[in-house]
Each structure stands twice: as structure tokens, then as C-alpha cells.
C-alpha positions, 0 to 999 in steps of 0.5 A: 478501506473503511469498509473491507475493515468493516466487511472483516471485522465479523469474522476477526473481530477488532482485539484480532484486527488490531493485532495483525496491524500492530505485529504486521502493517506497521513494522512493515510500513515503517521500514518501506518509508525509512526506504523511500525518504532516503532514496529521495536524500539520497537522490533529488531527481528521486523526489517526481517517482519515489513509489516505482523509480526503477520501472520504464516510464510506459511501465509505471502507467501499467501499474498504476492502472493494474493497482486503479482496477484491483481496489475496484474489484476489491471493493466489490468483492466486499459489496 
């Protein structure tokens, strides 16, 4: 993430990035984490897989592989 943030600093500046994190990222992550916590509290079996609980076992592997591919692509795009 540091590389992407450094790349964006040249385009947007520190003030715009801080505003985006405070106005968009944190307010959206907060209910997401609360929802995951509520899921684990209401269903103790969900602690094994709290991120993708409604996906079939084979689908989770595909989602992890896709996330890894997109991460590599993003790193190469910012290089």
C-alpha cells in the first residue's frame, strides 16, 4: 500500500489523501468490521471463515487467487 500511496501523492497531495481516508475509507470500514464481529458473535462457527461466509469451498479459493492476481497487477502497474 505504501507504493500506491507514494504514487498517488504525486497526483493528489497529502490533504486530499487524508480527506479521502477520513471521509470514505474509515467510515466504510467501521461498519464492515462491526458486521464481521456481529457475525462471529451470533454464529461461533463463522470464526473459521468470517470474510467469505456465504461462498462454497471452491469459490473461496478462486476469490483468494483473484485477489492475489489483482494485487500483483496493481504492484506492477505502480512500478
